[in-house]
C-alpha positions in Angstrom: 18.3 -6.3 2.8 16.5 -6.6 -0.6 18.4 -7.8 -3.6 17.2 -8.3 -7.1 17.4 -7.3 -10.7 16.1 -3.9 -11.9 12.4 -3.9 -12.3 11.6 -6.9 -10.0 9.7 -4.9 -7.4 12.2 -4.0 -4.6 11.1 -0.3 -4.5 7.4 -1.3 -4.8 7.8 -3.5 -1.6 9.4 -0.6 0.3 6.8 1.9 -0.9 4.0 -0.6 0.0 5.3 -0.9 3.6 5.4 2.9 3.8 1.8 3.1 2.7 0.6 0.6 5.2 2.6 2.0 8.2 2.1 5.8 7.5 -0.6 7.8 9.1 -3.4 9.3 7.0 -1.6 12.7 6.9 1.3 11.2 4.9 -0.9 9.1 2.6 -1.5 11.6 -0.2 2.2 12.3 -0.6 3.2 8.6 -0.5 0.3 7.4 -2.7 0.4 9.9 -5.6 -1.9 8.7 -8.4 -3.6 5.6 -7.1 -3.8 4.1 -10.6 0.0 3.8 -10.8 -0.1 1.2 -8.1 -2.5 -1.1 -9.9 -1.2 -3.7 -12.3 -2.0 -3.2 -16.0 -5.2 -5.1 -16.8 -6.5 -5.2 -13.2 -9.1 -3.0 -11.6 -7.8 -2.9 -8.0 -5.0 -3.9 -5.7 -4.8 -4.9 -2.1 -2.0 -4.2 0.4 -2.0 -6.5 3.5 0.4 -6.9 6.4 0.4 -9.1 9.4 1.9 -7.4 12.4 2.8 -8.7 15.9 2.3 -6.3 18.8 4.8 -5.9 21.7 2.3 -8.0 23.7 2.6 -10.8 21.1 -0.9 -10.2 19.6 -1.3 -10.6 15.8 -2.9 -7.7 13.9 -3.8 -7.5 10.2 -3.9 -4.2 8.3 -5.3 -3.8 4.8 -5.4 -1.1 2.3 -7.4 -1.3 -1.0 -7.1 0.9 -4.2 -9.4 0.8 -7.1 -8.7 2.1 -10.6 -10.0 5.7 -10.9 -10.0 6.4 -7.2 -9.8 9.9 -6.0 -8.1 10.6 -2.7 -11.5 11.0 -1.0 -12.5 7.5 -2.2 -9.3 6.0 -0.8 -9.9 7.6 2.6 -13.6 6.6 2.8 -12.9 3.0 1.9 -9.8 2.5 4.1 
């Protein structure tokens, strides 16, 4: 459960989890305009998650966006 005031980032957290866990076919629809994910005054953003497999092994996944990215740029970098 996520609780918080309006505008504190609850939806952003859920959308970020969806981006990290979705396959590449769903990425364009979930991502939309990459610039909207980047904080004003910054040039990029990084999504990172640490996962534990069923076998107990730790895995880290990352996803980077840069201001001005086209969808092709996002796919090539990530």
